[in-house]
N, CA, C and O atoms as a MOPAC input file, in Angstrom:
PM7 MOZYME 1SCF
protein

 N      0.81100 1    -1.17600 1     0.06200 1
 C     -0.04100 1     0.08800 1    -0.18400 1
 C      0.82500 1     1.14700 1    -0.12800 1
 O      1.84000 1     1.10900 1     0.56800 1
 N      0.49100 1     2.16600 1    -0.85200 1
 C      1.25000 1     3.62100 1    -1.03100 1
 C      0.65600 1     4.58200 1    -0.01300 1
 O     -0.55500 1     4.79800 1    -0.06600 1
 N      1.45500 1     5.21500 1     0.97000 1
 C      0.91800 1     6.21500 1     1.87100 1
 C      1.78500 1     7.14400 1     1.81800 1
 O      2.97700 1     6.86200 1     1.69600 1
 N      1.31700 1     8.52900 1     1.90400 1
 C      2.16700 1     9.35500 1     2.32400 1
 C      2.54000 1    10.65900 1     1.24200 1
 O      2.17400 1    10.59600 1     0.06800 1
 N      3.15100 1    11.60000 1     1.66800 1
 C      3.26800 1    12.83600 1     0.56900 1
 C      4.89000 1    13.00400 1     0.79500 1
 O      5.42900 1    13.09200 1     1.89900 1
 N      5.55800 1    13.03000 1    -0.48400 1
 C      6.87400 1    13.30300 1    -0.26000 1
 C      7.29600 1    14.42900 1    -1.48000 1
 O      6.81300 1    14.36700 1    -2.61000 1
 N      8.25200 1    15.43600 1    -1.06400 1
 C      8.75700 1    16.37300 1    -1.78800 1
 C     10.15100 1    16.03400 1    -2.64600 1
 O     11.28200 1    16.00700 1    -2.16000 1
 N      9.84800 1    15.81700 1    -3.83500 1
 C     11.06100 1    15.41400 1    -4.77100 1
 C     11.34000 1    16.44800 1    -5.84000 1
 O     10.63900 1    17.44100 1    -6.03200 1
 N     12.52800 1    16.09300 1    -6.58100 1
 C     12.76700 1    17.18400 1    -7.89400 1
 C     12.80100 1    16.00000 1    -8.97500 1
 O     12.95500 1    14.79300 1    -8.79200 1
 N     12.60300 1    16.74900 1   -10.19400 1
 C     12.81200 1    16.11800 1   -11.60600 1
 C     14.14000 1    16.58300 1   -11.82200 1
 O     14.52200 1    17.74400 1   -11.67100 1
 N     14.93200 1    15.44600 1   -12.24400 1
 C     16.21600 1    15.77200 1   -12.87000 1
 C     16.33200 1    16.13100 1   -14.28100 1
 O     15.38900 1    15.91700 1   -15.04300 1
 N     17.51100 1    16.70600 1   -14.71600 1
 C     17.80400 1    17.13200 1   -16.19200 1
 C     17.50600 1    16.06300 1   -17.12300 1
 O     17.60400 1    16.28900 1   -18.32900 1
 N     17.12700 1    14.84300 1   -16.66700 1
 C     16.77400 1    13.89800 1   -17.86500 1
 C     15.41000 1    13.41000 1   -17.78000 1
 O     14.93700 1    12.57400 1   -18.54900 1
 N     14.69300 1    14.05000 1   -16.66400 1
 C     13.17600 1    13.94600 1   -16.66900 1
 C     12.86900 1    12.63700 1   -15.56200 1
 O     11.81900 1    12.01000 1   -15.42000 1
 N     13.86000 1    12.51300 1   -15.01900 1
 C     13.51100 1    11.15200 1   -13.82500 1
 C     13.42200 1    11.64500 1   -12.30700 1
 O     14.14400 1    12.49900 1   -11.79400 1
 N     12.47400 1    10.98900 1   -11.74500 1
 C     12.52000 1    11.44200 1   -10.27100 1
 C     12.69500 1    10.11200 1    -9.58500 1
 O     12.44600 1     9.03000 1   -10.11700 1
 N     13.13600 1    10.28000 1    -8.38200 1
 C     13.59100 1     9.43500 1    -7.36000 1
 C     12.10500 1     9.14300 1    -6.48500 1
 O     11.43900 1    10.02100 1    -5.93700 1
 N     11.79800 1     7.70600 1    -6.51600 1
 C     10.76300 1     7.24500 1    -5.89800 1
 C     10.89600 1     7.09700 1    -4.29800 1
 O     11.85500 1     6.56100 1    -3.74100 1
 N      9.95400 1     7.57000 1    -3.75300 1
 C     10.35600 1     7.53300 1    -2.13200 1
 C     10.62900 1     5.94500 1    -1.53500 1
 O      9.77100 1     5.07700 1    -1.70100 1
 N     11.74300 1     5.70100 1    -0.91900 1
 C     12.20700 1     4.58500 1    -0.61200 1
 C     10.93600 1     3.24000 1    -0.18400 1
 O     11.02300 1     2.02100 1    -0.32700 1
 N      9.85000 1     4.06200 1     0.35400 1
 C      8.74800 1     3.23500 1     0.99200 1
 C      8.03600 1     2.65100 1    -0.22400 1
 O      7.30400 1     1.66600 1    -0.12400 1
 N      8.25400 1     3.24000 1    -1.29400 1
 C      7.35400 1     2.78100 1    -2.50300 1
 C      8.20800 1     1.74600 1    -3.33500 1
 O      7.64200 1     0.94300 1    -4.07600 1
 N      9.49400 1     1.77600 1    -3.20800 1
 C     10.27100 1     1.00400 1    -4.29900 1
 C     10.01800 1    -0.30000 1    -4.27200 1
 O     10.15700 1    -0.88100 1    -5.34900 1
 N      9.65500 1    -0.99000 1    -3.26200 1
 C      9.29000 1    -2.50100 1    -3.10200 1
 C      8.19800 1    -2.88700 1    -3.92900 1
 O      8.16300 1    -3.90700 1    -4.61800 1
 N      7.19700 1    -1.91200 1    -3.81500 1
 C      5.62500 1    -2.05400 1    -4.57400 1
 C      5.95600 1    -1.98500 1    -5.94800 1
 O      5.13300 1    -2.46700 1    -6.72600 1
 N      7.14900 1    -1.40800 1    -6.48100 1
 C      7.40800 1    -1.16400 1    -7.79300 1
 C      8.84700 1    -1.93200 1    -8.44500 1
 O      9.57500 1    -1.63700 1    -9.39200 1
 N      8.86000 1    -3.02400 1    -7.47000 1
 C     10.13500 1    -4.08000 1    -8.02700 1
 C      9.63300 1    -4.70700 1    -9.39200 1
 O     10.61100 1    -5.04400 1   -10.06000 1
 N      8.46100 1    -4.97000 1   -10.01300 1
 C      8.10800 1    -5.64300 1   -11.03800 1
 C      7.99900 1    -4.48200 1   -12.21200 1
 O      7.63900 1    -4.73800 1   -13.36100 1
 N      8.30100 1    -3.40500 1   -11.82700 1
 C      8.07300 1    -2.29600 1   -12.79100 1
 C      6.52100 1    -1.50600 1   -12.66200 1
 O      5.68900 1    -1.80600 1   -11.80600 1
 N      6.36100 1    -0.58400 1   -13.56400 1
 C      5.04400 1     0.31200 1   -13.12800 1
 C      4.60400 1     0.88700 1   -14.63100 1
 O      5.28900 1     0.94500 1   -15.65200 1
 N      3.49700 1     1.21100 1   -14.45400 1
 C      2.78300 1     1.86500 1   -15.66900 1
 C      2.52900 1     3.50200 1   -15.17100 1
 O      2.18000 1     3.73300 1   -14.01300 1
 N      2.71900 1     4.47600 1   -16.05300 1
 C      2.40100 1     5.78800 1   -15.78300 1
 C      1.50300 1     6.09800 1   -16.89300 1
 O      1.64400 1     5.64700 1   -18.03000 1
 N      0.40400 1     7.03400 1   -16.44600 1
 C     -0.65700 1     7.57000 1   -17.43800 1
 C     -1.11000 1     8.59500 1   -16.74600 1
 O     -0.90800 1     8.79700 1   -15.54800 1
 N     -1.82200 1     9.35500 1   -17.60000 1
 C     -2.45400 1    10.56800 1   -17.29800 1
 C     -3.45900 1    10.24300 1   -16.25900 1
 O     -4.14200 1     9.22200 1   -16.33700 1
 N     -3.58400 1    11.28500 1   -15.06600 1
 C     -4.31000 1    11.19200 1   -13.82600 1
 C     -5.31300 1    12.35000 1   -14.12900 1
 O     -5.36500 1    13.08000 1   -15.11900 1
 N     -6.04800 1    12.32500 1   -13.08000 1
 C     -7.16800 1    13.34700 1   -13.10400 1
 C     -6.66000 1    14.65000 1   -12.47200 1
 O     -5.66100 1    14.55300 1   -11.75900 1
 N     -7.24700 1    15.91900 1   -12.65000 1
 C     -6.61300 1    16.85000 1   -12.34800 1
 C     -5.22100 1    17.31200 1   -12.52000 1
 O     -4.62000 1    18.01200 1   -11.70500 1
 N     -4.66500 1    16.79400 1   -13.83900 1
 C     -3.48500 1    16.93800 1   -14.39400 1
 C     -2.19800 1    16.25400 1   -13.40800 1
 O     -1.05900 1    16.71800 1   -13.46000 1
 N     -2.49400 1    15.32400 1   -12.69500 1
 C     -1.19600 1    14.60000 1   -12.04200 1
 C     -0.92300 1    13.45900 1   -12.96600 1
 O     -1.68100 1    13.31100 1   -13.92400 1
 N     -0.04600 1    12.73500 1   -12.80900 1
 C      0.49000 1    11.38500 1   -13.25600 1
 C      0.00700 1    10.38500 1   -12.38300 1
 O      0.12300 1    10.48700 1   -11.16100 1
 N     -0.55000 1     9.38400 1   -12.96700 1
 C     -0.78500 1     7.86800 1   -12.13000 1
 C      0.25700 1     7.08800 1   -12.39400 1
 O      0.84000 1     7.11300 1   -13.47800 1
 N      0.56200 1     6.36000 1   -11.45700 1
 C      1.72200 1     5.36700 1   -11.43600 1
 C      1.18200 1     4.16400 1   -10.83800 1
 O      0.95300 1     4.05500 1    -9.63400 1
 N      0.97900 1     3.24100 1   -11.72400 1
 C      0.39800 1     1.78600 1   -11.03600 1
 C      1.55400 1     0.82700 1   -11.07700 1
 O      2.36700 1     0.84900 1   -12.00200 1
 N      1.62500 1     0.00300 1   -10.09200 1
 C      2.43500 1    -1.05500 1   -10.02900 1
 C      1.84800 1    -2.11200 1   -11.14700 1
 O      0.65000 1    -2.02500 1   -11.41900 1
 N      2.60100 1    -3.04100 1   -11.75900 1
 C      1.96900 1    -3.77600 1   -12.94300 1
 C      0.59400 1    -4.71400 1   -12.57400 1
 O     -0.27800 1    -4.92500 1   -13.41700 1
 N      0.54200 1    -5.17500 1   -11.36200 1
 C     -0.44700 1    -5.94000 1   -10.99700 1
 C     -1.67900 1    -5.12200 1   -10.83700 1
 O     -2.76100 1    -5.55900 1   -11.23100 1
 N     -1.56900 1    -4.00500 1   -10.30000 1
 C     -2.55100 1    -3.01200 1   -10.26900 1
 C     -3.11800 1    -2.44900 1   -11.71800 1
 O     -4.30700 1    -2.30900 1   -12.00200 1
 N     -2.09200 1    -2.18800 1   -12.48600 1
 C     -2.33800 1    -1.85900 1   -13.81000 1
 C     -3.24100 1    -2.69800 1   -14.69400 1
 O     -4.04700 1    -2.19300 1   -15.47500 1
 N     -3.08500 1    -3.88900 1   -14.54900 1
 C     -3.88600 1    -5.05300 1   -15.15800 1
 C     -5.10900 1    -4.80300 1   -14.58300 1
 O     -6.04300 1    -4.88600 1   -15.38100 1
 N     -5.45000 1    -4.47600 1   -13.25600 1
 C     -6.82900 1    -4.36200 1   -12.95900 1
 C     -7.40200 1    -3.37100 1   -13.42500 1
 O     -8.55700 1    -3.42100 1   -13.84800 1
 N     -6.54500 1    -2.11700 1   -13.41800 1
 C     -7.34400 1    -0.98800 1   -13.75300 1
 C     -7.67900 1    -0.71500 1   -15.49100 1
 O     -8.56500 1    -0.03600 1   -16.00900 1
 N     -6.67200 1    -1.47400 1   -16.06700 1
 C     -6.84300 1    -1.79000 1   -17.54300 1
 C     -8.27900 1    -2.46400 1   -17.80400 1
 O     -9.11000 1    -2.13800 1   -18.65300 1
 N     -8.34500 1    -3.42000 1   -16.91500 1
 C     -9.80200 1    -4.35200 1   -16.98900 1
 C    -10.95100 1    -3.51100 1   -16.86300 1
 O    -11.94800 1    -3.59400 1   -17.58000 1
 N    -10.76400 1    -2.62300 1   -15.84400 1
 C    -12.06300 1    -1.63400 1   -15.60800 1
 C    -12.26200 1    -0.93100 1   -16.93100 1
 O    -13.32400 1    -0.99300 1   -17.55000 1
 N    -11.25300 1    -0.29400 1   -17.32200 1
 C    -11.41100 1     0.77100 1   -18.64400 1
 C    -11.64900 1     0.18200 1   -19.74900 1
 O    -12.17800 1     0.82600 1   -20.65500 1
 N    -11.30500 1    -1.20600 1   -19.92700 1
 C    -11.89100 1    -2.07900 1   -21.12500 1
 C    -13.34600 1    -2.49400 1   -21.25500 1
 O    -13.90100 1    -2.91400 1   -22.27100 1
 N    -13.94800 1    -2.27600 1   -19.86200 1
 C    -15.38200 1    -2.62900 1   -19.73700 1
 C    -16.32100 1    -1.57200 1   -20.17600 1
 O    -17.50800 1    -1.85400 1   -20.34200 1
 N    -15.86800 1    -0.35600 1   -20.37800 1
 C    -16.34200 1     0.84600 1   -20.38700 1
 C    -17.09500 1     0.51500 1   -22.06500 1
 O    -16.61600 1    -0.22300 1   -22.92500 1
 N    -18.34100 1     1.29100 1   -22.15200 1
 C    -19.04800 1     0.96300 1   -23.33200 1
 C    -18.46200 1     1.59000 1   -24.71200 1
 O    -18.43500 1     2.81600 1   -24.82300 1
 N    -18.07000 1     0.89800 1   -25.59000 1
 C    -17.53200 1     1.75900 1   -26.72800 1
 C    -18.46200 1     2.46000 1   -27.42400 1
 O    -18.05900 1     3.20700 1   -28.31600 1
 N    -19.68200 1     2.36700 1   -27.19000 1
 C    -20.68200 1     3.12900 1   -27.97700 1
 C    -20.88900 1     4.45100 1   -27.14800 1
 O    -21.71800 1     5.21500 1   -27.64300 1
 N    -20.37800 1     4.80500 1   -26.14700 1
 C    -20.32000 1     6.17300 1   -25.42800 1
 C    -19.02500 1     6.73500 1   -25.66700 1
 O    -17.94000 1     6.22500 1   -25.38700 1
 N    -19.28600 1     8.01900 1   -26.30400 1
 C    -18.12700 1     8.78300 1   -26.80900 1
 C    -17.24400 1     9.15200 1   -25.69300 1
 O    -16.01500 1     9.14900 1   -25.76700 1
 N    -17.95200 1     9.48100 1   -24.62500 1
 C    -17.01200 1     9.85000 1   -23.21700 1
 C    -16.18000 1     8.61900 1   -22.99600 1
 O    -14.99700 1     8.80800 1   -22.71200 1
 N    -16.62500 1     7.37500 1   -23.08400 1
 C    -15.73000 1     6.22700 1   -22.43100 1
 C    -14.79200 1     6.20000 1   -23.56000 1
 O    -13.59300 1     6.21100 1   -23.28200 1
 N    -15.12300 1     6.16900 1   -24.69400 1
 C    -14.00200 1     6.05800 1   -26.00900 1
 C    -12.91600 1     7.06300 1   -25.70300 1
 O    -11.75700 1     6.66700 1   -25.58900 1
 N    -13.24400 1     8.43100 1   -25.55300 1
 C    -12.31000 1     9.31700 1   -25.36400 1
 C    -11.37300 1     9.11700 1   -23.97500 1
 O    -10.16100 1     9.32700 1   -23.93200 1
 N    -12.07100 1     8.73800 1   -23.03800 1
 C    -11.26200 1     8.45700 1   -21.84000 1
 C    -10.26200 1     7.38100 1   -21.96300 1
 O     -9.11400 1     7.47500 1   -21.53000 1
 N    -10.84500 1     6.15000 1   -22.69400 1
 C     -9.93200 1     5.02700 1   -22.94400 1
 C     -8.74800 1     5.47500 1   -23.74000 1
 O     -7.58500 1     5.23100 1   -23.41900 1
 N     -9.12000 1     6.15100 1   -24.80500 1
 C     -7.92200 1     6.58800 1   -25.88000 1
 C     -6.80400 1     7.30000 1   -24.87400 1
 O     -5.68600 1     6.80500 1   -24.73300 1
 N     -7.16900 1     8.36400 1   -24.27400 1
 C     -6.56700 1     9.08300 1   -23.31300 1
 C     -5.69700 1     8.35600 1   -22.28700 1
 O     -4.49900 1     8.57900 1   -22.11000 1
 N     -6.35300 1     7.56700 1   -21.71000 1
 C     -5.80300 1     6.49000 1   -20.56100 1
 C     -4.67400 1     5.79300 1   -21.27100 1
 O     -3.50900 1     6.10000 1   -21.01600 1
 N     -4.99400 1     4.80500 1   -22.21000 1
 C     -3.93900 1     4.01400 1   -22.87200 1
 C     -2.86700 1     4.69200 1   -23.72300 1
 O     -1.70100 1     4.29900 1   -23.67600 1
 N     -3.29600 1     5.83200 1   -24.59600 1
 C     -2.40000 1     6.34000 1   -25.51200 1
 C     -1.24900 1     7.11200 1   -24.62100 1
 O     -0.10100 1     7.27500 1   -25.03300 1
 N     -1.60100 1     7.44700 1   -23.67000 1
 C     -0.46200 1     8.29700 1   -22.62500 1
 C      0.34000 1     7.24600 1   -21.75800 1
 O      1.38700 1     7.53800 1   -21.18000 1
 N     -0.24600 1     5.99500 1   -21.72100 1
 C      0.37200 1     5.06500 1   -20.86900 1
 C      1.91000 1     4.49200 1   -21.42900 1
 O      2.16500 1     4.22300 1   -22.60300 1
 N      2.81700 1     4.38900 1   -20.31100 1
 C      4.29400 1     3.97600 1   -20.60800 1
 C      4.64100 1     3.24400 1   -19.40500 1
 O      4.58400 1     3.64600 1   -18.24300 1
 N      5.04800 1     1.98900 1   -19.89300 1
 C      5.65200 1     0.92300 1   -18.82100 1
 C      7.07000 1     1.50600 1   -18.62700 1
 O      7.73100 1     1.94600 1   -19.56800 1
 N      7.48300 1     1.48200 1   -17.37600 1
 C      8.71800 1     2.07800 1   -16.82900 1
 C      9.32200 1     1.12400 1   -15.60900 1
 O      8.52000 1     0.39000 1   -15.03200 1
 N     10.44700 1     1.11700 1   -15.28100 1
 C     11.35900 1     0.14800 1   -14.43500 1
 C     12.15100 1     1.27200 1   -13.67700 1
 O     12.48300 1     2.34000 1   -14.19100 1
 N     12.37700 1     0.93500 1   -12.53800 1
 C     13.17700 1     1.86900 1   -11.43600 1
 C     14.65300 1     1.30900 1   -11.86400 1
 O     14.97400 1     0.15400 1   -12.14300 1
 N     15.49100 1     2.55800 1   -11.82600 1
 C     17.04900 1     2.01300 1   -11.99600 1
 C     17.57100 1     1.75300 1   -10.51500 1
 O     16.85100 1     1.85500 1    -9.52200 1
 N     18.80100 1     1.43400 1   -10.49800 1
 C     19.28000 1     0.87500 1    -9.16800 1
 C     19.26800 1     2.01300 1    -8.10600 1
 O     19.36700 1     1.72700 1    -6.91300 1
 N     19.13000 1     3.48400 1    -8.59000 1
 C     18.95100 1     4.42000 1    -7.49600 1
 C     17.49000 1     4.52500 1    -7.02900 1
 O     17.22400 1     5.14600 1    -6.00100 1
 N     16.53600 1     3.92600 1    -7.77000 1
 C     15.14000 1     4.01700 1    -7.41200 1
 C     14.49900 1     5.25700 1    -8.05800 1
 O     13.47400 1     5.81600 1    -7.66800 1
 N     15.44500 1     5.67900 1    -9.35400 1
 C     14.57200 1     6.64200 1   -10.18200 1
 C     13.72100 1     6.01100 1   -11.32500 1
 O     14.08800 1     4.93800 1   -11.80300 1
 N     12.79000 1     6.52700 1   -11.70600 1
 C     11.98000 1     6.31300 1   -12.88400 1
 C     12.01700 1     7.48400 1   -13.76100 1
 O     12.05300 1     8.64000 1   -13.34000 1
 N     12.00700 1     7.17300 1   -14.89300 1
 C     11.72300 1     8.12700 1   -16.14600 1
 C     10.50700 1     8.52200 1   -16.38600 1
 O      9.68900 1     7.61400 1   -16.53100 1
 N     10.07700 1     9.74600 1   -16.48500 1
 C      8.77100 1    10.32000 1   -16.66900 1
 C      8.86700 1    10.97200 1   -18.09000 1
 O      9.52800 1    11.97200 1   -18.37200 1
 N      8.01000 1    10.15200 1   -19.02000 1
 C      8.07600 1    10.61700 1   -20.43100 1
 C      7.81100 1    12.05700 1   -20.53300 1
 O      7.19100 1    12.62200 1   -19.63200 1
 N      8.24900 1    12.71500 1   -21.59900 1
 C      8.00800 1    14.28700 1   -21.82900 1
 C      6.49800 1    14.49200 1   -21.89700 1
 O      5.92000 1    15.33400 1   -21.21100 1
 N      5.84800 1    13.62600 1   -22.81600 1
 C      4.33700 1    13.94600 1   -22.67700 1
 C      3.52400 1    14.08400 1   -21.57400 1
 O      2.66600 1    14.95300 1   -21.41300 1
 N      3.87500 1    13.05000 1   -20.69800 1
 C      3.43600 1    13.16000 1   -19.32600 1
 C      3.88600 1    14.44200 1   -18.38900 1
 O      3.21100 1    15.02800 1   -17.54300 1
 N      5.14200 1    14.67200 1   -18.78000 1
 C      5.64100 1    15.92400 1   -17.94000 1
 C      4.82900 1    17.15500 1   -18.37100 1
 O      4.39000 1    17.90800 1   -17.50200 1
 N      4.62500 1    17.37900 1   -19.58600 1
 C      3.92400 1    18.32200 1   -20.18300 1
 C      2.31800 1    18.45300 1   -19.73100 1
 O      1.78600 1    19.49800 1   -19.35700 1
 N      1.61200 1    17.02900 1   -19.86400 1
 C      0.44300 1    16.99800 1   -19.24000 1
 C      0.27000 1    17.77900 1   -17.60900 1
 O     -0.54200 1    18.64900 1   -17.29300 1
 N      1.22300 1    17.19400 1   -16.84000 1
 C      1.05100 1    17.45200 1   -15.51800 1
 C      1.93600 1    18.81600 1   -15.10600 1
 O      2.16600 1    19.08600 1   -13.92700 1
 N      2.35600 1    19.56100 1   -16.11200 1
 C      3.11300 1    20.79100 1   -15.82000 1
 C      4.25900 1    20.53300 1   -15.01000 1
 O      4.56700 1    21.42700 1   -14.22100 1
 N      5.03800 1    19.37800 1   -15.04400 1
 C      6.15200 1    19.25800 1   -14.21900 1
 C      7.44400 1    19.95200 1   -14.83000 1
 O      7.87200 1    19.91500 1   -15.98400 1
 N      7.85500 1    20.49500 1   -13.87800 1
 C      9.27800 1    21.15500 1   -14.25600 1
 C     10.46200 1    20.86900 1   -13.40700 1
 O     11.49500 1    20.38200 1   -13.86500 1
 N     10.25600 1    21.24200 1   -11.92400 1
 C     11.37200 1    21.08200 1   -11.12700 1
 C     10.99700 1    20.28800 1    -9.97700 1
 O     11.35000 1    19.11500 1    -9.84900 1
 N     10.06100 1    21.11000 1    -8.87200 1
 C      9.51200 1    20.50900 1    -8.06000 1
 C      8.30900 1    19.72500 1    -7.89800 1
 O      7.20700 1    20.16800 1    -8.22100 1
 N      8.51400 1    18.38200 1    -7.32400 1
 C      7.28000 1    17.68900 1    -7.58700 1
 C      7.22100 1    17.15300 1    -6.31100 1
 O      8.18400 1    16.99800 1    -5.55900 1
 N      5.57800 1    16.75700 1    -5.99400 1
 C      5.24500 1    16.10600 1    -5.02200 1
 C      4.74500 1    14.59100 1    -5.30900 1
 O      3.84500 1    14.38300 1    -6.12300 1
 N      5.36800 1    13.56700 1    -4.61000 1
 C      4.93600 1    12.20800 1    -5.09600 1
 C      3.84600 1    11.76300 1    -3.52000 1
 O      4.14500 1    11.82500 1    -2.32700 1
 N      2.73300 1    11.38900 1    -4.10400 1
 C      1.74200 1    11.13700 1    -3.08000 1
 C      1.32800 1     9.67800 1    -3.21500 1
 O      0.99400 1     9.34200 1    -4.35100 1
 N      1.29100 1     8.80600 1    -2.31700 1
 C      0.84200 1     7.61900 1    -2.08100 1
 C     -0.73500 1     7.47900 1    -1.80800 1
 O     -1.09700 1     7.80800 1    -0.67900 1
 N     -1.68300 1     7.04500 1    -2.67700 1
 C     -3.03500 1     6.96500 1    -2.67100 1
 C     -3.50800 1     5.68300 1    -2.52200 1
 O     -4.39400 1     5.31800 1    -3.29400 1
 N     -2.99500 1     4.73900 1    -1.48100 1
 C     -3.34100 1     3.43800 1    -1.46400 1
 C     -2.84400 1     2.50400 1    -2.40700 1
 O     -1.80100 1     1.88800 1    -2.19200 1
 N     -3.53400 1     2.35200 1    -3.46100 1
 C     -3.08400 1     1.32600 1    -4.70800 1
 C     -2.54800 1     1.94900 1    -5.77400 1
 O     -2.53700 1     1.26900 1    -6.80000 1
 N     -1.97400 1     3.33700 1    -5.86600 1
 C     -1.45900 1     3.82100 1    -6.63000 1
 C     -0.54800 1     5.03300 1    -6.15500 1
 O     -0.47900 1     5.37300 1    -4.97400 1
 N      0.09200 1     5.60400 1    -7.11200 1
 C      1.09600 1     6.72600 1    -6.51100 1
 C      0.38600 1     7.92900 1    -7.65500 1
 O     -0.21200 1     7.63300 1    -8.69000 1
 N      0.58800 1     9.02100 1    -7.25100 1
 C      0.27000 1    10.19400 1    -8.03700 1
 C      1.52600 1    11.13500 1    -7.89100 1
 O      2.11300 1    11.33100 1    -6.82700 1
 N      1.88600 1    11.73600 1    -9.21000 1
 C      3.00000 1    12.57100 1    -9.16600 1
 C      2.49400 1    14.09800 1    -9.69300 1
 O      1.93900 1    14.23900 1   -10.78300 1
 N      2.74700 1    15.15800 1    -8.82000 1
 C      2.24700 1    16.35000 1    -8.99800 1
 C      3.37700 1    17.46600 1    -9.23200 1
 O      4.52000 1    17.42900 1    -8.77500 1
 N      2.88500 1    18.34200 1    -9.94100 1
 C      3.84900 1    19.73200 1    -9.88000 1
 C      3.40800 1    19.91100 1    -8.24600 1
 O      2.32400 1    19.58900 1    -7.76000 1
 N      4.66000 1    20.56500 1    -7.48900 1
 C      4.16100 1    20.84000 1    -6.30600 1
 C      3.16500 1    22.12900 1    -6.11200 1
 O      2.38400 1    22.23100 1    -5.16600 1
 N      3.29000 1    22.93300 1    -6.98400 1
 C      2.23600 1    24.04400 1    -6.63700 1
 C      0.74000 1    23.58400 1    -6.90400 1
 O     -0.22600 1    23.87000 1    -6.19600 1
 N      0.73200 1    22.79500 1    -8.09700 1
 C     -0.74300 1    22.18400 1    -8.28800 1
 C     -0.84900 1    21.04200 1    -7.21700 1
 O     -2.02000 1    20.71500 1    -7.02100 1
 N     -0.13400 1    20.50900 1    -6.64300 1
 C     -0.68100 1    19.73200 1    -5.48900 1
 C     -0.78600 1    20.39600 1    -4.13300 1
 O     -1.21400 1    19.82100 1    -3.13200 1
 N     -0.40700 1    21.51800 1    -4.16900 1
 C     -0.87100 1    22.40000 1    -3.04400 1
 C     -2.28700 1    22.96600 1    -2.81600 1
 O     -2.93000 1    23.08700 1    -1.77400 1
 N     -2.62000 1    23.31500 1    -4.24700 1
 C     -3.91100 1    23.92000 1    -4.36100 1
 C     -5.04400 1    22.71500 1    -4.40700 1
 O     -6.21900 1    22.87500 1    -4.07800 1
 N     -4.51300 1    21.58100 1    -4.83800 1
 C     -5.54900 1    20.30500 1    -4.80500 1
 C     -5.68100 1    20.01200 1    -3.36400 1
 O     -6.76700 1    20.00400 1    -2.78400 1
 N     -4.51700 1    19.76700 1    -2.78900 1
 C     -4.61300 1    19.28200 1    -1.47200 1
 C     -5.36800 1    20.21500 1    -0.42000 1
 O     -5.91800 1    19.73400 1     0.57100 1
 N     -5.35800 1    21.57600 1    -0.69800 1
 C     -6.12500 1    22.64300 1     0.04300 1
 C     -7.61500 1    22.35700 1    -0.29500 1
 O     -8.50500 1    22.34200 1     0.55600 1
 N     -7.76900 1    22.16500 1    -1.42300 1
 C     -9.24400 1    21.90300 1    -1.43200 1
 C     -9.67600 1    20.62100 1    -0.89000 1
 O    -10.69100 1    20.56600 1    -0.19500 1
 N     -9.07000 1    19.71700 1    -1.12100 1
 C     -9.50800 1    18.33400 1    -0.61700 1
 C     -9.59200 1    18.54800 1     0.94800 1
 O    -10.51500 1    18.04700 1     1.59000 1
 N     -8.69900 1    19.23200 1     1.48400 1
 C     -8.83500 1    19.28500 1     2.93000 1
 C     -9.98700 1    19.94200 1     3.30300 1
 O    -10.54900 1    19.52500 1     4.31500 1
 N    -10.50900 1    20.96500 1     2.65400 1
 C    -11.71300 1    21.73000 1     2.79800 1
 C    -12.97400 1    20.63100 1     2.99400 1
 O    -13.76400 1    20.63000 1     3.93900 1
 N    -12.95900 1    19.80200 1     1.98800 1
 C    -13.92300 1    18.82700 1     1.97700 1
 C    -14.17000 1    17.89800 1     2.82000 1
 O    -15.27700 1    17.43500 1     3.09400 1
 N    -12.94900 1    17.54600 1     3.33400 1
 C    -12.75000 1    16.09400 1     4.06300 1
 C    -13.53800 1    15.84400 1     5.05800 1
 O    -13.98600 1    14.72500 1     5.30800 1
 N    -13.82500 1    17.13800 1     5.87200 1
 C    -14.82000 1    16.74700 1     7.06400 1
 C    -16.22400 1    16.22700 1     6.46400 1
 O    -16.86500 1    15.23700 1     6.81500 1
 N    -16.48000 1    17.03500 1     5.60600 1
 C    -17.83800 1    17.01100 1     5.06600 1
 C    -18.03000 1    15.41900 1     4.31200 1
 O    -18.92500 1    14.62000 1     4.58500 1
 N    -17.10800 1    15.25600 1     3.46800 1
 C    -17.06100 1    13.88900 1     2.88700 1
 C    -17.27200 1    12.63300 1     4.21300 1
 O    -18.13500 1    11.75600 1     4.24300 1
 N    -16.36000 1    12.85800 1     5.07200 1
 C    -16.41800 1    11.94500 1     5.94900 1
 C    -17.76100 1    11.92600 1     6.56100 1
 O    -18.19700 1    10.78800 1     6.74000 1
 N    -18.44500 1    12.79400 1     6.88800 1
 C    -19.75400 1    12.76600 1     7.52700 1
 C    -20.56700 1    12.23300 1     6.52700 1
 O    -21.41000 1    11.45600 1     6.97600 1
 N    -20.59900 1    12.43900 1     4.99200 1
 C    -21.68800 1    11.76900 1     4.31900 1
 C    -21.30700 1    10.28700 1     4.15700 1
 O    -22.18400 1     9.43000 1     4.04600 1
 N    -20.06400 1    10.00200 1     4.14300 1
 C    -19.57300 1     8.34400 1     4.13100 1
 C    -20.30000 1     7.79200 1     5.37500 1
 O    -21.05700 1     6.83600 1     5.20400 1
 N    -20.14700 1     8.27900 1     6.54200 1
 C    -20.45500 1     7.55200 1     7.78700 1
 C    -22.09000 1     7.58000 1     7.89100 1
 O    -22.65800 1     6.60000 1     8.37300 1
 N    -22.77300 1     8.60800 1     7.47700 1
 C    -24.19700 1     8.34600 1     6.89200 1
 C    -24.57400 1     7.41200 1     5.98200 1
 O    -25.75700 1     7.07800 1     5.92300 1
 N    -23.85600 1     6.99300 1     5.34900 1
 C    -24.21200 1     5.87600 1     4.15300 1
 C    -23.83500 1     4.64200 1     4.74700 1
 O    -24.13200 1     3.62100 1     4.12700 1
 N    -23.13700 1     4.52400 1     6.01200 1
 C    -22.88000 1     3.34000 1     6.88300 1
 C    -21.57600 1     2.72400 1     6.25200 1
 O    -21.38900 1     1.50900 1     6.19600 1
 N    -20.67700 1     3.67800 1     5.77600 1
 C    -19.44700 1     3.07700 1     5.30300 1
 C    -18.24900 1     3.61100 1     6.31100 1
 O    -17.08600 1     3.24900 1     6.13400 1

């Protein structure tokens, strides 16, 4: 399980060092793709297979589903960590997420998200504002 928030930097070759706590979960490699709110999703290979299966079940007759599927798979890139725990972020994904130098790597249980730090601060602040309300709504539903 991936947990926590870590500050990192993108190096001149477009690589980021994955937090040491995350590396074991990425031993078999990973797949990066576009995430919501302009972050990058990083899935361990086993989770990628599960996530891919969900997307493949979307109805091809629905334009939104086709567009989602196109974007999700076309931007996907399988990667492996090097000996120093670094992973290459493809240029197209760096552009999509607005990654330049300062990054925030976030564990979100079954996946990792890579954010431009300024974007992460904004998204995290908004999420924190809704956290109590969401927790209340979830507990009302018996979850």
